[in-house]
C-alpha positions in Angstrom: 43.7 -1.1 64.9 44.1 -4.8 66.0 44.0 -7.5 63.4 44.8 -11.2 63.1 47.7 -11.7 60.7 48.8 -14.8 58.9 52.5 -14.7 58.1 53.0 -18.4 57.8 50.4 -21.1 57.1 49.6 -23.6 59.8 47.3 -24.0 62.7 45.4 -20.9 63.8 47.6 -20.6 66.9 50.5 -19.8 64.5 48.8 -16.5 63.5 49.2 -13.5 65.6 47.1 -10.5 66.8 48.9 -7.4 65.7 48.5 -3.6 65.8 48.3 -2.3 62.2 47.7 1.1 60.7 44.1 1.9 59.8 43.7 1.1 56.1 42.4 3.6 53.6 39.8 2.6 51.1 40.9 2.4 47.5 38.7 2.9 44.4 35.5 0.9 44.8 36.1 0.0 48.4 34.4 0.7 51.7 36.3 0.9 55.0 34.1 -0.6 57.8 34.4 -0.8 61.5 33.9 -4.6 62.0 31.1 -5.2 64.5 30.7 -9.0 63.7 32.9 -11.4 61.7 31.7 -14.9 61.1 34.0 -17.8 61.8 33.6 -20.4 59.1 34.9 -24.0 58.5 36.6 -22.6 55.3 38.7 -20.3 57.5 40.6 -23.4 58.8 41.6 -24.1 55.2 42.8 -20.5 54.8 44.9 -20.7 58.0 46.4 -23.9 56.8 47.1 -22.6 53.3 45.0 -25.3 51.5 42.1 -23.0 50.3 42.0 -22.4 46.6 41.9 -18.6 46.8 44.7 -17.1 49.0 46.1 -13.6 48.9 49.8 -12.8 49.3 51.1 -13.1 52.8 51.0 -11.5 55.3 47.2 -11.0 55.3 44.2 -10.9 57.6 41.7 -13.8 57.2 37.9 -13.5 57.7 35.2 -13.6 55.1 32.0 -11.6 55.1 32.2 -9.1 58.0 29.5 -6.7 59.0 29.8 -3.3 60.4 29.5 0.5 60.1 31.0 2.4 57.1 33.9 4.7 58.2 35.0 5.9 54.8 34.3 5.5 51.1 36.8 5.0 48.3 36.9 6.9 45.1 34.0 6.2 42.7 31.8 4.6 45.3 28.1 5.5 45.0 25.0 4.4 46.8 26.6 4.3 50.3 27.3 6.8 53.0 29.3 6.9 56.2 27.5 5.6 59.2 25.5 3.0 57.3 25.7 -0.6 58.5 26.6 -3.0 55.8 27.4 -6.7 55.2 30.5 -6.7 53.1 31.3 -10.0 51.3 35.0 -9.6 51.3 37.2 -12.8 50.8 39.5 -11.8 53.6 40.2 -9.1 56.2 37.3 -9.7 58.6 39.3 -10.8 61.6 40.1 -7.2 62.5 38.7 -4.1 64.1 38.4 -2.5 60.7 38.3 -4.0 57.2 38.2 -3.0 53.5 35.3 -4.5 51.6 34.3 -4.2 48.0 31.4 -1.9 47.6 30.0 -4.0 44.7 29.6 -6.9 47.1 28.3 -5.0 50.1 24.7 -4.6 51.2 23.1 -2.0 53.4 21.5 -3.7 56.4 17.8 -3.0 57.2 17.4 -1.3 60.6 15.8 -4.4 62.1 18.8 -6.6 61.1 21.7 -6.2 63.5 25.3 -6.6 62.5 25.5 -9.8 64.6 22.5 -11.1 62.7 24.2 -10.2 59.4 27.3 -12.1 60.6 25.1 -15.1 61.1 23.6 -14.8 57.7 27.0 -14.2 56.0 28.3 -17.0 53.7 25.6 -19.4 55.1 22.4 -18.0 53.6 23.9 -17.0 50.3 25.5 -20.5 50.0 22.2 -22.2 50.8 20.2 -19.9 48.5 22.5 -20.6 45.5 22.6 -24.3 46.3 18.8 -24.6 46.5 17.6 -22.3 43.8 20.4 -22.1 41.2 22.2 -25.4 41.4 19.4 -27.5 42.9 16.5 -25.7 41.0 14.2 -26.5 43.9 10.5 -26.2 43.1 7.5 -25.9 45.5 6.3 -29.3 46.7 9.7 -31.0 46.3 11.4 -32.8 49.2 14.7 -31.4 50.2 17.1 -33.5 52.3 19.5 -31.2 54.2 22.6 -32.9 55.5 24.4 -31.2 58.4 21.1 -29.5 59.3 22.4 -28.1 62.6 25.3 -26.3 60.9 25.2 -22.8 59.5 24.5 -23.7 55.8 22.1 -26.5 56.9 20.1 -24.2 59.1 19.9 -21.7 56.2 18.9 -24.3 53.7 16.1 -25.6 55.9 14.6 -22.1 56.4 14.9 -21.0 52.7 13.5 -24.3 51.4 10.5 -24.1 53.7 9.8 -20.5 52.7 9.8 -21.5 49.0 7.3 -24.3 49.6 9.7 -27.3 49.9 9.2 -30.2 52.3 12.3 -30.4 54.5 14.0 -33.6 55.9 16.7 -32.6 58.3 19.6 -35.0 58.8 21.0 -34.8 62.4 23.8 -36.5 64.2 21.6 -37.8 67.0 17.9 -37.7 67.9 18.5 -35.1 70.7 19.1 -32.5 68.0 15.6 -33.0 66.5 13.8 -30.3 68.5 16.5 -27.8 67.4 15.9 -28.3 63.7 12.2 -28.5 64.0 12.2 -24.9 65.2 13.7 -23.9 61.9 11.3 -25.6 59.6 12.1 -29.3 59.4 9.1 -31.5 58.5 10.9 -34.7 59.3 14.1 -36.0 60.9 16.8 -38.3 59.4 18.8 -39.9 62.2 22.5 -40.3 61.1 23.4 -42.2 64.2 21.4 -45.3 63.2 23.4 -48.5 62.5 24.2 -49.4 58.9 24.0 -45.8 57.6 24.3 -46.9 54.0 20.9 -48.6 54.2 19.3 -46.8 57.2 19.5 -43.3 55.6 17.7 -44.5 52.5 15.1 -46.4 54.5 14.3 -43.3 56.6 14.0 -41.0 53.5 11.8 -43.5 51.6 9.6 -44.0 54.7 8.9 -40.3 54.7 8.5 -39.8 50.9 6.3 -42.8 50.0 9.4 -44.6 48.6 10.2 -41.8 46.1 13.3 -40.3 47.7 14.6 -36.8 48.0 14.3 -34.4 45.0 17.1 -32.1 46.2 20.0 -32.9 48.6 22.2 -30.2 50.1 25.4 -31.7 51.4 28.0 -29.8 53.4 29.4 -33.0 54.9 30.7 -35.5 52.3 32.2 -38.7 53.5 30.1 -41.8 54.2 27.0 -39.5 54.7 27.2 -38.4 51.0 27.6 -42.0 49.9 24.4 -43.0 51.8 22.4 -39.9 50.7 23.1 -40.6 47.1 21.2 -43.8 47.4 18.2 -41.9 48.8 17.8 -39.5 45.8 14.6 -39.6 43.7 14.5 -40.1 40.0 15.9 -36.9 38.4 17.0 -35.7 41.8 19.8 -33.1 42.3 22.6 -33.3 44.8 24.5 -30.1 45.5 27.9 -30.5 47.3 28.9 -27.5 49.3 31.7 -28.9 51.5 33.4 -31.8 53.2 33.0 -31.1 56.9 32.9 -34.9 57.6 36.4 -35.1 56.3 36.6 -37.5 53.3 36.0 -36.3 49.8 33.7 -38.9 48.2 33.9 -40.4 44.8 31.0 -41.3 42.5 30.4 -44.2 40.1 29.0 -42.4 37.0 26.9 -45.4 36.0 24.8 -44.8 39.2 24.0 -41.3 38.0 22.7 -42.7 34.7 20.5 -45.3 36.3 18.3 -42.7 38.1 19.1 -39.7 35.9 20.7 -38.0 39.0 22.6 -34.8 38.9 25.5 -34.1 41.2 27.0 -30.6 41.2 29.4 -28.7 43.3 29.0 -25.1 44.6 31.9 -22.7 45.3 29.9 -19.5 46.1 33.0 -17.3 45.8 33.0 -18.1 42.0 29.4 -16.8 41.8 30.6 -13.5 43.3 33.3 -13.2 40.6 31.4 -14.6 37.6 27.7 -14.0 38.3 27.4 -11.2 40.8 23.9 -10.5 39.6 22.8 -13.8 41.1 24.3 -13.2 44.5 22.9 -9.7 44.4 19.4 -11.1 44.0 20.1 -13.7 46.7 21.2 -11.1 49.3 18.4 -8.7 48.6 15.9 -11.5 49.1 17.7 -12.8 52.2 17.9 -9.4 53.9 14.2 -8.6 53.0 13.1 -11.9 54.6 15.2 -11.3 57.7 13.8 -7.8 58.0 10.3 -9.2 57.8 11.1 -11.8 60.4 10.4 -14.6 58.0 13.9 -16.1 58.5 15.6 -16.3 61.9 19.4 -15.7 61.9 19.4 -18.1 64.8 21.7 -18.7 67.8 25.3 -17.6 67.9 28.3 -17.8 70.3 30.5 -14.7 70.3 34.2 -14.3 71.1 36.5 -11.3 71.4 39.0 -10.9 68.6 42.0 -12.2 70.6 40.2 -15.6 71.0 40.0 -16.2 67.3 41.9 -19.5 67.6 39.6 -20.8 70.3 36.6 -19.7 68.3 37.7 -21.7 65.2 38.6 -24.7 67.3 35.2 -24.7 69.0 33.6 -24.5 65.6 35.6 -27.4 64.2 35.1 -29.6 67.3 31.4 -28.8 67.4 31.6 -27.4 70.9 29.6 -24.3 69.9 25.9 -24.6 68.9 24.8 -22.1 66.4 27.0 -19.6 64.5 30.4 -18.6 65.8 31.2 -14.9 65.6 34.1 -12.6 66.5 33.2 -9.2 67.9 36.4 -7.2 67.3 35.1 -4.0 68.7 32.6 -5.2 71.4 32.0 -7.5 74.3 31.5 -11.2 73.7 29.9 -13.9 75.7 
């Protein structure tokens, strides 16, 4: 089989596409033919060696691939060969076949394709946990979604709307407004306005009667986080899920006291290790909603496996709208 292999950390172009023996599943593992592998911002940290969880080199990167079960490891129950699954592995997805833990794998409904599952992977489970565990969103609350056109942002908008939230979608420019309105946004926050520190708060207050946002989902960080913190309602909750804007912000703790604000961070991989019951509930609800057509996996751009470096670069440079997927065993467009 062909697989991307990281032997030395560095830019994605430093990794290589190699021919490797087909792996055999160990106890508690599934071997899947990878039909879709999501390309994530966090993958750039893995290639560069700065991610907090890294296996011993050489290894194949790629989190959360979807595909067809080829073989079962010892002790695996509840699965059979030929089933399509989403396997929430921490690595291995950038390959034609991958080993995934059975305990973190989910059989896909017939109406949810492997590509759709790749779009859902790592985005919808992150958004679900951020909204309903860390953020404790309640029906009727206002949710400010930063980075609304990204994978986690799109997921957060849809899930918040389904659970009765009012969604304000923050976009980089007004021409992205129609895009987010299709996925449930009730209002738009324009991040391109001058004096972001004041303009973001003014826009949120104008759409909440001066109250502010009850929950903020932030995959961006940087100046946008700083501005959003000023737009949080009394007893509001801010959930940090990433720093795609670059700078890791700092917080003055006295500001949290003034408005009884909570700021928490989410590393969804820790939930898989420490509270698998919560992520199991998340995925079962997400896949049910997708099967019912109540959430839309959304647009995607697909690439062949050998174009993994281009796919990641297009994601990081925001040249690809929608989710970026590798199709290791199929055509891409």
